[in-house]
PAVEX-682713 format. One record per residue: x, y, z of N, C-alpha, C in turn. Coordinates in steps of 0.05 Angstrom, whole numbers, plus 5000, padded with zeros to 4 digits. Atoms other than C-alpha are relative to their C-alpha. Example, Ala and Ser with C-alpha at 12.3 -4.5 7.8 and 13.67 -1.06 7.14 Angstrom:
BEGIN
501849765000524649105156501850245000
498449764999527349795143498550225014
END
This chain:
BEGIN
502550085012565546284909498550244988
501349785014561546704859497550085015
502449904988556047144885497549914985
502550085012548946914873497750195007
502349824996542247274867498149865019
501850124980538047134929497150094996
502749905003532047574915500150234980
500249795021529748044860500749884973
500149714999530648384814497250115002
502649864998525048864832500450274988
500049735013523949454785498450195017
501449814982522150044829499450264986
500549735010522850754805500650024970
499549935028522050954732499450304997
500249715001523051694717498150094978
502049915019517052024684500550294991
499349735009520152714677502049994977
497950025021526352524637499749754983
500450245016524451824615502649844995
497550145006531651574618501349875025
498850114976532651324690498149805014
501650194984530350754735501749905023
498550144979532350374798499149725002
500650294998532649624808501349905026
499250104974533049284877500749714997
499250284999536748624889501149935027
498550104977539148194946501949784989
498150205007545547794935500749835025
499450174977548247224978502750065013
497449924988554947564992500750284990
499349735010558248244983501049984971
499250015028559248414910499350274988
500949775016558348944856497749904983
502450075015551348904827499850194976
500149845025550349134755497449934985
502250035019544349234710501150084973
498949945027546249194636497849964980
502150015021541549354579501449964973
498650055026543949044513499750224980
500549785019540849624475501150265008
498949754989544450144517498850075027
500949924973544050394588500749795020
499350184978545550084655501050155024
498949874976548750214722501149795019
498850184980552649904780499750125027
500149914973552449934855501249785018
498950194980556349594911497949945020
502050074980552049204959500650125027
499749934972550849435030499049775017
500750224982549948975090498250085023
501849974977544348925141499549725011
500650254987543948345190500949754984
498950235015548247885147498949974972
501250015027544348035083501250234984
498649825018547048405023498150104978
502049885018542848894982501350214983
499349785017543549384926497650124987
502149865015538949904896501550134977
498249935022542049994827498750224984
501049795017541050654791500749934971
499750075028540050524717499650264984
500149765016541551094669500449944970
499550035029542251214594497849864985
502350135014535350924577498950194979
501249845021531651164515497150065007
502849934994525251544530498149874980
502050125018519051204502500849734989
499050265010522350514497499549785021
500150244983521849814526502649854996
497350105002528749554541500449765018
499350234983530648844564502650065016
497649964984535848804618501049745013
498850224986540548324653501150105027
498749934974543148314725502549835002
497450144996550448144738501050065028
498749974974553948034804502949934996
497250035005561448134800500549894971
499650065028560948094724498949734991
501250265008557147434724497050034998
502949975004550147424695498449815018
501750164982545047184747497050034993
502849965009538647444714500050104972
502150204995534947224673501149725006
499150274994535346504698500749854974
499150165023538645994652497649874987
502450135011532045624644497650195006
502149804995527346224639497349904991
502750075006519946074642498450234990
501549765006517946784629501550174980
498649825019519547324577502250165015
497949844989525547774587498850225018
500849774984524948284643500850254985
499549755016524448984614499550245018
500549744988524449714634498650164978
501449835019519150124598500050295010
499849714992520450874600498050164984
501949835014515451404582501550204983
499049775015516551934530498950255013
501049764987516252614565497850134984
502349885013509552924551497849804993
502150205004505852264540497950025022
502249964981499052294573499049755012
501150254990497351564582501449905025
498950124976498251254651498149795010
501650224990495750584676501049925028
499350044972495750504752498449765010
501350234989494149814780500649995030
499649994971493049764855498349805015
501450184982490849324912501649975025
498650044975492849094981499349725011
500650244985493048505028500649744984
499250245014497047954996501349805019
498950224983497947345040501449814981
498450135021503546995004500549705004
499650294994502846285032499749844974
500350175024504045764977497749805004
502250194997498245294963501049745012
499350264989498244655003498649784985
501150225015497144004966498750094974
501149915025495844394903497550175002
502449854997489944764932500650255017
499549754986490245494952497750065019
502249974981486345605016498550274998
501449755002484646324999499350074971
500749955028483446254924502450104984
497849925017487746464865501050285006
498649754994492747034874499650184976
500549825022490747634832502650094987
497449935012498147824822501149784982
499250235017499647124796498550014974
501650005024493947184747500750234982
499149785017496247864723502649934987
497450085011503247594713499549794977
500550205020500446994674498950134974
501149865024496547454627502250154986
498049835013502347924614502249834988
497850175011507447364604499149844976
501050165022502946974557499550164975
500749835024501347564511501950244999
498249775002507048024491498750264993
501449765008501948514464498150105021
501949914979497948564529500950265011
499449744988497449254559500949965028
498950034974501849284620499450255017
500149764982500849734681502650164997
497649834999505650324682501150005029
499050024972506050254758498049835016
501550174982503649764810500150125028
500149894973501350074876499249785019
500650204980501649584934499550155026
501049824980497649914989499849885028
499950104972499449525051499749705002
500150284994500048835081501349844977
498550155020505348625031501049735012
499350254986507548105083498250005026
501650044976503747825143501849895022
498250084978508347815203498649855022
501650124978502747575249498249774991
501650225011499247075203501749844981
498050145017504646615177498849744990
500950245013503646015132501049755016
499150254987504345295154502949944994
497250055007510945245116501850185016
498349814985513645865151500149925030
499950094972511545605219501849765005
498150224998515344965206502950115000
497349885001521445395188500650145027
499649874975520545805251500549805023
499750204979519945185294502849875000
497350115001526744955270502050205012
498249794989529745615297499650045030
500649934972526245695365497549865009
502350134988520845445411497550174995
502449845006514045665385498050015023
501749974976510945565454500750265015
499349744988514546215474499250224981
500849775017511946895450502350094982
502649965012511047105395498949754985
501150245012509746375376500549984971
499850045028508346265303500250264984
499649755014509147005286503150044998
497249955003515847285263501050175024
498949884976520547535317502250204995
497649845004526647855286500550054970
499549925028529848125222500349754982
499650245017532047435197497349884992
502650125005524947185203498350174981
501349835020522347795165501049944972
499050065027527047635108498749754988
501350245009523846955104497350064988
502649925011517047285093500350114972
499649895027519847675034500849794980
499350225018522947045005497449854992
502550155006516246685010498250154981
501749845017512747264977501250064973
498849905025517547524924501449794984
498850215016520546864902497849834986
502150125016513746634877500750064971
498949955026515946544804498450214983
501649805015510146934773500350285011
499849734988510547504822502850104997
497249915004518147524817500450124972
499849895027517647624742498550264997
501649765002512048134749501450235012
498749784986515848554799502650084986
497549935015522048524754499450174975
500649875026518348844696497950225002
502049794996512849294725500950175024
499149844977515049884769498050005022
501850024977512249894839500550225020
499949824977510650374895498649865023
501050164977509250094965499750185025
500349884973506850305034499149775019
500850214981505849885097497250045010
502449984983499549735136500549835025
499550114973498549385202501449724999
499050274999500048655184503049994991
497150005005506948855157501550015027
498850014973508248925233498449825018
501850164984502248655271497250114997
502849915003494648685267499550235020
500849764984492049365292502350155011
497749844992498949665297499350295005
500549724991498450335334497050065001
502949954997491050265348499550235020
500549814979491550685411502550025018
497849974981496250935465500149775020
500150234981493850385512501049754986
499050235015495249865458503050014999
497149985002502350125449501249945027
498950054973503550115525499949715006
500250294995501049395529502149854985
498150145017505549175472502850055011
497349954990511749515502500549865026
499550154975510749125566500749714994
499350285007511748465529503049984996
497250045003518548155523500949984971
499350055028518248065447499550244981
501049795018515248715420502350174989
498049815009521449155416501649884976
498650125023525248665371498249984976
501950025022519048575329499750274985
500549745013517749315316502550104987
497649915012525049475303500649844974
499550175024525748885255498050064978
502049935021519249065220500650254986
499349755012521349775208502649994984
497550045015528449575187499549864974
500450165024526049055138498250154980
501649845018520749525110501750214986
498249805012526050065098501749874978
498350145019530549565062498449914976
501350145022525449185021498050174985
502149855013520049705007500650304998
499849705000521550425027502150114981
497849895016528250524992499250034971
500750005029525350354924497850204993
502049795006519850874932501350274993
498749755003525051424928501350034972
498849955026527751754865503150005003
497149984998535251744849500950265013
499249754988535652474868499550005031
500550024971532452334936501949825014
498150184988537051754948502750135003
497349874999543152184933500250195024
499949814977541252664990498949885026
501150134976538552155040502249925019
497750054982543252155101500049715011
500150274990540751485127501149804979
499050185021541951135060503050034997
497149965002548851445057501549865023
498750114976550551225128500049694999
500150295001548150505117501949904979
498250095021552050445052503050045008
497249954992558350745083501049825021
499250174978558450275142500849724990
499450285007561849595137497649825005
502450144993555449335169498050215009
501849784994549449805169497949935021
502250094982545349405220499550205023
500549834976546449855281499150284991
501049745010545550495240497049984994
502850025007538950245214498349935025
501450074975536949965282499450265016
500449744986537950655314497850164987
502149855014533650965260497249885006
502550134995528150445271499050075028
500749934973528250585346498950295001
501049725000527451335333497350014986
502549995014521851205283497749905017
502050104982518150805336499550185024
500349844975519451255396499450294995
500549725007519151935361499250024971
500850025028515151825298499850274985
500149745013514552575285502650084987
497449945012521852575265500549854974
499650175023520952075209497650024981
502249995020516952125145500249764981
500250225019514851495109498450074975
501549915023510051855063501850114979
498449905022512452064995498350084976
501349905024510652394929501349884976
499050095026511352104859498450144979
501349875022509752474795500249824975
500150155025507652094732498950194978
501049805018507252644680498250205015
501949824988501053044698498249875021
501450134978498752544750501850005025
498549984976501052644822499049795020
500650194979501252084874501250105026
499149954973501652254948499449755016
500450254985502751604986500350065030
500149924972500851695059500649775019
499650174977503351345121497650035018
502249994982497051185161500349825024
499450194978500450735213502150105019
497749954982507250935240499950285013
499849734991506151685248497550105015
502549924986499551685287500750155027
500049884973498452145347497849865016
501850194987495151695398498950105027
501249894976493552135459497050024996
502950015004486052045470498850274996
501149745003484852785475501150154976
498849865023488852945412500649804978
499550215020488252325367500150124972
499849905027490552455296501549794983
498750195017492552025237502850094994
497349895005498552485226500650235019
499349774984502452985266499850264983
500449755014502253725247501950034976
498149975022508553705205499349834976
500850185021506053115165497550114986
502449885012499253445154500750244983
499149775016502754075130501349914974
498750115024506953665082497949914980
502150105018500753325054498550234987
501549775010497153985046501650154978
498449865019502954325011500349844974
499750165024503953744963497449974984
502650035014496553674947499250264985
500849755012495754414931502150134982
497849875015502454574898499649964970
499850015029502554744824497849834988
502350175009495554474811499550034970
500449975028495554754741501449794983
498650215014500354204721499249725009
500950264989496353644754497249944989
502650085010490653304716498649815018
501250194982489552764768501749995025
498750024974491252744842499149745013
500450264987491952054873501050015028
499250014972492051984948500149705008
499850284991494751304969499849995030
500550044971492051115038499349715004
500650294996492450395061497249975011
502750014988486050535101498150184985
501949845014479850775065499150255016
501149764988477651485079497049975005
502950044999470351325065499449705004
500750274993467850685098497049964997
502950044998460950365099499050175023
500949814979456850875140499749885028
500250124973455450395197502749975012
497350034990462850245203501150275009
499049734993464450995202498850095027
501349904976459351155256500849845024
499150174978461450565299502850095010
497349924993468650815298500050285013
500149734986466951545315498749975027
501250064973462351295371502049885019
498150134983467750845398502250205008
497949814994472951405394499150205022
501149824980468351865434499949875027
500250144974467251345488502849955011
497350054990474651175492501350255012
498849754988476351905506498350105024
501449944975471251905563497350144997
502549865004464852195533497849905018
502150124983460651705574501249905027
498850084975465351615633502149794998
497750185001471151175653499349714996
500850285004467350515654499549954970
500450035029465050615582502650024986
497449975013472050825564501649745001
498650254997475050175591498849784981
501350195018469949745555500550064971
499749925028470650145491502849954989
497350065008478150045489500249704992
500150285007476949295489498549954974
501550025024471749375435501650094976
498449885022476449805393502049794990
498050205009481749255392498749764988
501350245009476948675383498850044972
501549955025473048995325501650164980
498349855018478949355292498950274993
501349735004475750045301502250215001
497749824999481950445282500750114972
499649885026480950725212499750305001
500249705000480151455191497850105019
502049894982473551545229500749985029
499250014972476951335293501950235007
498449754997481051975284498350234988
502149835013475052445273501150264989
499049755010478953095267501749964975
498550065025483652785216498249944977
502050055022477752525176499050264989
501149755009474853225173502050174986
497949845013481453555156500649894972
499650125026482453065099497750074981
502349925017475453205074500250284990
499749725008476753955073502350034980
497749985018483553855039499249904972
500850105026480553424984498150194986
501749815013475153934972501650244990
498449775008480254494969501749934976
498450095022484854094923498449974974
501750055023478953954877498450254992
501649765006476254674874501750204985
498749795014477755254829500649934971
499750045029479355344755502449834993
497750165006486054984760499949735014
500350264986483354374797500549774982
499850245017485153684772497349894993
502650125009479853284735498949815021
500950194979479652754789501950025024
498550044976481852684861499149735011
500650274993482151944878501549915025
498850124977483451634946500149704995
499650285007486350944932500749855026
499850144974485750444990499649714998
500450294998485449725012499049935027
500350074971485349385081497449845006
502550104989477949195087499049754986
500650265013477948565043497450004984
502049995022472648794994500650264984
499649775018472349294937497450164997
502349835005467749884926500950274991
499649725008467050584898498150165017
501749824984464451134944500650294992
499649725008463451874928498650185020
501149824980462452444977497850184988
502149815007456352884975500450255018
499149764985458353594995497650165010
502349854989453854005041499450264986
500449755013454954635001501049984971
499050015027458654774936501849764996
498350245006461554134907502550094986
497649945015468754144882499749974970
500050045029470254204808500949724992
498950275006474053544810498049785008
501450244991470852864813501649875022
498750114976472652624883498949725005
501050284996472251864893501849855019
498650194984474251344943500049734985
499850255015476850724906501449805019
498950204981477950124952500249734986
499650265013480949474927501649825019
498750194981482548894974498249755001
497250064998484748344979501149924972
498750115023489848154926500149695003
500050294995490447464958499549955030
500850064973486647335022497149935000
502850084999479647185045498650165021
501649874980473947465085497849815010
502050184990469347065131497250084990
502749935009462047015107498650205018
501449814982459647385169500850284995
499249735006463847985150498950104974
501449925025461047985080497250115006
502749914992454148035111500250275015
499849754984456548585159500650244982
499449785018459449005102497650084984
502549945015453048945062498050155018
501749854981449149155124501050285004
498949734994453849735135499450204978
500649825021452250025067497050064997
502949985005444649935072498650195019
501649814984439050355103500049925030
500150084972438749925166502650065014
497449934989446150025177500350295006
499949714996445450775169498450085025
501649934977439950795221501449915026
498650094977443950385270502450185006
497749824996449950835259499150265012
501149754989445751445274499449975030
500550064972443651125340502650005016
497450004987450851005358501150285004
499049724998452651725343498650155022
501549864979447151975388500949915027
499150094975449451535444502850115007
497349904996456651775436500150304999
500049715002454452505429501950104978
498349945022457952525362498450154978
501349865021456153035309500249854973
499850135026454752805237502650084986
497549945015460852775190499650254983
500149755016462553405150499149954972
501150085026460753035086498549745004
501350265002456052475070501149874975
499050135024457551965016498149774992
501650225011454351444972501849794988
498650225014456750774949498949994971
500849995028456650814873501149764985
499150255012459750124860500749815022
499350214980460349464898497849975021
497450124994461349164946500549754983
499150245014465348634909501949855018
498450164983468648054943501749814983
498250185015474347604922502850124997
497349905005481647674903499950174974
500649815022482048274857502150224999
498349775006485848864827498350214986
501249785014483549554805502150134983
498249855018486549944747498750264993
500849745010485950684733501550064975
498749925025487450884661499550304997
500249705001488851634658501250104974
499249895026489251994592499150284998
500849724999489352744592498450055025
501849954977483552944637497849795003
501950224998479752294627501149795018
499250224982479851714676498149774996
501650235003477351014667500849795021
499650194979476550504723499349724991
500550285006477049744715500549845025
499650194978476049214769500049724989
499850285010478348504755500349815023
499850214980477447874796501849784990
498750265006481747254798498049795006
502350184995476146754788500949745012
499550264988475946124830499549784979
500350225018476145444796497049954993
502750055009469945314754498450254996
501549765004468046054751501350194980
498849835021472246304693497850094981
501849925020468746704641500549844975
499850185023467746384573502550054983
497549955015473946714543502449865012
497750134987478346344593502050205010
498149804991481546994615501049945028
498950044973486146964676498850185020
501449814983482847574705497350074987
502649955011475447704696499050285008
501149734996472648404688497349995013
502650004986467048534738498950285001
501149724999466449294734501850184983
498649815016468449844687498450254997
501449755002466650574685501950234994
498549755004468951274665499550185023
500249804979470351774719500250284987
500149755014468152434689499350235019
500749774983468353104726497250104994
502749895005461453384736497849805002
502150204998457852714743500049865027
500050114973458952604817497250005011
502750014989452952454862498750265005
501249744997451953194875500550125027
499549864975451253624936497450015016
502449974982446553684995499650305005
500649724995443154345008500050075030
500149954971443254255084501649785014
498550194984446753875140498149815014
501850194988440953395153501449735002
498950274997442252685175499849854974
500250155025443852225116497849785002
END
C-alpha cells in the first residue's frame, strides 16, 4: 500500500543568511522516503524515522533562489501527496530572503485551544490563526509574515475538547486518572492532529515559517511551579508517562523544526533517533533525563533573521525549584542567554527575547508573586509557607516575579544589551500566557539604555478569559492595584523591583495576534483582533486592527532619578 500524508507539511526553518535553504516537517502513515520538490528548482529528500509507531521526516530543502517565492510539492515514495487533489487554498510556497534585505515581519501570539466548533459555534470565539490564513489565502498580494512565533500552549494536554474526550473514552476509562486529560504519546499525537489538521491552519503552517516554544499547558497547567508541586506530581501513578510523552512529542512536533540544518547535522539525539529502527526508547531516555536532570538539556535556541536576533527562552522545563535558590534558569542557561544577547551587537539592529511568560506583569500581579515567593521560602514562618504554597498553585503565581533573582538578572541583562554605541535599536520581550495583550516599558532608576526596551504581550490566539479576570487585570494596572501590591510587599518584607514600568498600551482582550515589522533600525507594532460575529469593522476584514505604533529609540517613558516607590 502506498504511503499517505498523515500530518503536515509544516514549513519550519528558512535560512536568512544564505537565502537558499529551508526545512519542512511531515508525518507519514508508514515508513517511506519523503521528498520536497520545487518545480522551479530546489528540493530535498529524507527517510522517515519512527517513534511510537508514527513515522516522521524533517526534510532539508536546498537549491532555492534567494529573494524568491517558490511553490513546492510533497512526495512520499515518489507519489505526490501535497497539495491535495481538491485544493481549497493556494499552492504552499517557500519564500526566501535576499541576503542583506532589511525587512522582517514577525507575527506572534500564544495559547491556541484547538477544539473545533460545536454545532457551528466556537465556544471561545474565532481563531486568530484561521483568520490570518483566510486573509492570506484570499489575497495573493497580501503581505505575509516572514516568521510566525508560537509562544506556548500550542496544545492543551489538560483541557481537552469534547471530541477528544470522546476519543479518549474509547481507549480507556476516564474515571481513572488522568481522566479527560491526555495520558501517553499516542494521545498527544491526537492533540496535534486536532490542531494542525484544521484546514486553514494546515495551509498557513505549510507556507509561513514558524518558531515554537512550550508553556505549561503543553504538559499540564502550572508545570514546574515549585519543588513541592513536582514532588506531589511524581507521587501520582500517571505523571511519569505524561511528562515523558509530553517532552517526546514536543521534541518531535515542535523542537526539531526550530533547529537549522547545520544544528541538525551535529545533533547526537537526532542522529540516534534516525539511526534506530525504532527511536522510541532513545527518545524516551532523553525525555527522562530532561525531566530528572534539566540542567543537561537546552530547549532554548537562537535564530538570526538578517540583522534581527531572536533568543527563544525555555521558561518551564529548566527551572531551579529549591525554595532557597529559585531561578527561572540554571547557571549554564543564564550564561548562554547572556553570551547570545551580548555577542556581536554591532550586527544586531533588533534583539527579540521570546519568553512564553511575560517579564513585566501588571504591578499588582508582580508584587503578589514576589510576596508569595517570600512567604513560601519561610519569610513569615512555616505556617505562612504552607498556606502560601496552596495560594501559589491556586492563583498561578509562578511567572518571572515568582523567581525574583531571575527577574532582576534579566532586567540587568536587557539594560546591558541595550546600552552603548553598538546597542540595537530595540530590545523586545515577546510573550503570551496571560490571555490579554498589552505593551509595557521599563523606567530605569538611573541612566536609561540607548535601546527602546519593551514588553510586548499577546495572548490568546484562540481561548478565552473569564470576566472576573478581565476586571482583575485592569485592577492590577491601576493605582489601587499598585497600592495593594505595595502592602503585600511590606508584609512579605520584599524590596521594590530593580526597575519600575508603565503600561503604554492596552490591556486588550480577545483572540489576537501581534506583528512587528522591522526595517533597518525602525520597528512598527500592529495588534489585530479576530472580531466576534457582528463586530467586524466596515471593511469586512478578517482581522481588525486595534492598535498600531512606531517603536522609536529615545521615546521610551524615561528614567527615574531615585528608587522611590512607584
